[in-house]
N, C-alpha and C positions, 0 to 999 in steps of 0.2 A: 460492448460499446457504452451501454448505459451505466457501466460501473466506473467510468471516469469521474472523479470528484475534485475539480480543480479550485478549491478554496484559495490556494496560494498562487494560482497561475496568472502570469501577466499576459497581455495581448500578444507579446512577442513569442511566448511559448505556445500559445494557442495557434498562431500562424504556422509555427514549425510542425506542430502535431497534426494539423488538419489534413495534409496530403497522406500521412501515414494512416490516419483514421479513415479517410475515404478509400484507400486501397484495401483496408481491412474489411470494409463493408462490401466492396465489389468482389473480392476474392474469397470472402467468408473464412478468412484465416486470421486468428488473433495475433496482432503485432504489438498491441499495447496491453501489458499485463500489470496488474496491481500487486504491490508488495505490502500494503498496509493491512491491518486486521479489521478494517471497515467499521470504525466507530461512528456509524451513521445509519441511515435508513436502507442501505443496500441489502440488509438481511431479508427484507421483504421482496426484493427483486429476485433473490435466489429462490425463495419459496415459490414465487410465480413460475419461475423456470422449471423447477422440479415437478410442480403440479401439471404444467402444460405438457411436459414430456412424459408424464406418468412414471417417473422414476421412483417416487415414494408413494406407496399405496397403503400398505398395512399399518404404517405409523404416521399417516398424514395428520391425524389429530394431535399427535405428540409434537409434530413440527409446528403446527399452529399454536400449541400451548407455549412452545419456546418463543415464538414471535410475540405472543401476548406479554410474556415476562420482559423480553428485551425492549419492547416498545416503551416501557416505563423508565428506561435508563438511557435511551438513545433517541436522537431526533427531536421533533417538536415537543414531545411530552417528557423530555428528559428532566428528571429530578436532580437538579444541580447539587454537587458535592455529596451525594448520597451513593454509597457503594452497594453493590449486589449483596444480599445477605446469604448466609450459608445454606439455608433451606432452599432458596431459589436456585443457588448454584448447583446444589445436589440434583434438583429436578432437571435442570438444563443438561447437566452432564449425563444423567441416566437416559434422558430422552434422545440426546444426540448419539449416544453410543448404540441405542436400539436402532436408530435410523441408519447409522453406519453399517450395522450388521445386515440390515435389509438391503442396502446398496451393494454390499459385498456378495450377497446371494444372487443378484441379478445376472442372468446368463446372456441377456440381449444387449449388453453394453460393451463397447470395445474396451480393450485394456487401457488405452490412453485416456479415453473419456472417464473411465472409472478412477484412474489415478488422479486426474484433475479434480474430480468431485470429492474424492477422499481428502485431498489437500485442502479444499474449500471447507470441509467439515472440521478438519484439524484446526484451521484458522478460526472457525466458529467456537470451538472449545477454548482456544487461546483467548478469544475475545471475552468469553464468559469469565475466565480467570482474571483477565485485565480489569473487568468491571468490579471485581471484588476488592480492588486496591483503592483505598481512599486518599492516600498521599499522592499529590499531583506529580511530584518529581519521580517517585518510585514507579508510578503508573507510566510516565513518559519513557523512562529508561527500559521498562519491561516491554513496552510497545516497540521501541527501537530495536531491541534484541530480536524480536520476532520478525520485524521488517527485514533484518539482516538474514535471518534463517530463510525467509521466503525468497530473497534475492539469490542466495546460494542454492536453494532448491531449484529455482527456475534455471539457473546456470547449469546445474548438474543434470537435471532431468529433461528439461524442455529445450532450452536454447543451446545448450552444450558448448561447442567451441566458438560460437558467434559472439560478437561484441554486444554489450548491453549499455543502454543509456538510461540513467535514473534521473528523473526530475523530482526534486524535493527541496525543502527549505535548507539553507546552508548548515544549520545546526545538525541536521540529520546526516548530511553527506560528508561533513568535515573529517579529514583523515586524522589518525592518531599520531601525534608528534613523537611521543615517547613510547616506543614499541613495548617496553616492559610494563607500562601502566595497564591497569585493568580497563577492559573495554566496557563502555557504558552506552554509547550512541551507535546508530547503524553504521556510519562511516568508519568508526573505530573497529568494529567487528569485521567489516569488509577489508580494511587495511591489513588486518592479521591474516585473512584468508587469501587475498589476491596480491598482497605485497605491492610491487612496482607496477602491476597491471591495473591498479586502481588509480584512475586519473580524475581529479576533482576540479570543478570550475565553480566559482561563486560570482553572482551578479551583485555589484555594489552601486549604490546611488552616489553620484558625484563625479568629479573629474580627477584625472591622474596626470602627473607631469610626463609620463612616458610618451614617446613620439611614435610608438608602434601601433598602427591602427588595424582593426579587424573590420572590414567593410568601411562604410562611411560614418555610420552612426555609433560605432562602438570603439572604445579604447581598451586594450588588453594588456595586462601585466603578468609576465610569467614568473613563477616563484620556484624555489628549490624543492626537492622531493621531501624534505623534512618539515615542510610547512603544512598547515591544515588544508590549504588549497594549492594546486599546481598552477592555477591561473585565476586572475581576477578580471572580470569584464566590468568596466565602468559605464554607467548610463546616467545621463543628466536627469532623466525622468523615467519613472516606472508607471505604466498604465495598468491598473488592476482590472481583471475581468469583473463585471457587475454580477451581483448575486442572481439576477434574472437570467444570466447566461449560463449558469451552472447546468450541466447535463443531468445530473441526478438531483432531484428535489425531494425533500422530506414531507412536503404537504401536497 
């Protein structure tokens, strides 16, 4: 629950997510799963959870050392435009691999829980590699490729044959128009994987001449399969969630 990080969320999205979020809390079943590699303070939340559950004991100091290094590049103490250096990356990689081995040796963890935790640590290693990239465009494309990997993993291992709804900025979810082109953004990778089962919707600010309405407040325009989006929803105003309403805070 505390891992939802809605920088980009509008009040409309928050309204839709709230009943799902409430059911998750009541039934204690995760229904909202993240696919981003967590470029923010959530690595501290994971440490709190691991310590509370006594899942990492032998290498707890290594976990704290990793947090100390990452805190210099993420969140309120972030050194802008500075990439993780090779020495720091080596320390993080060695520490996390030691922690993973300890986790693998635990006998009192269910197979599903262990699988989820191992995927979390795989994402932590990807995050460390991501932070070594100084070029912003290359960094974003690397991040998008990993978001696609996570969505595919969730589809194959956790959600399986069920439908998935992904909330993200339009750039991330846009479909690949030219199937022969190299995939660079999350939606382009997902287009290649899921083909016609991948349906994309983009919210646009403004009005459209179409007369087809979705409810009373929205106007929707359907597009062909070879477009970046299968549908466009037009809103005259977009109300952003205030920073004070973010569920996860870095301070």
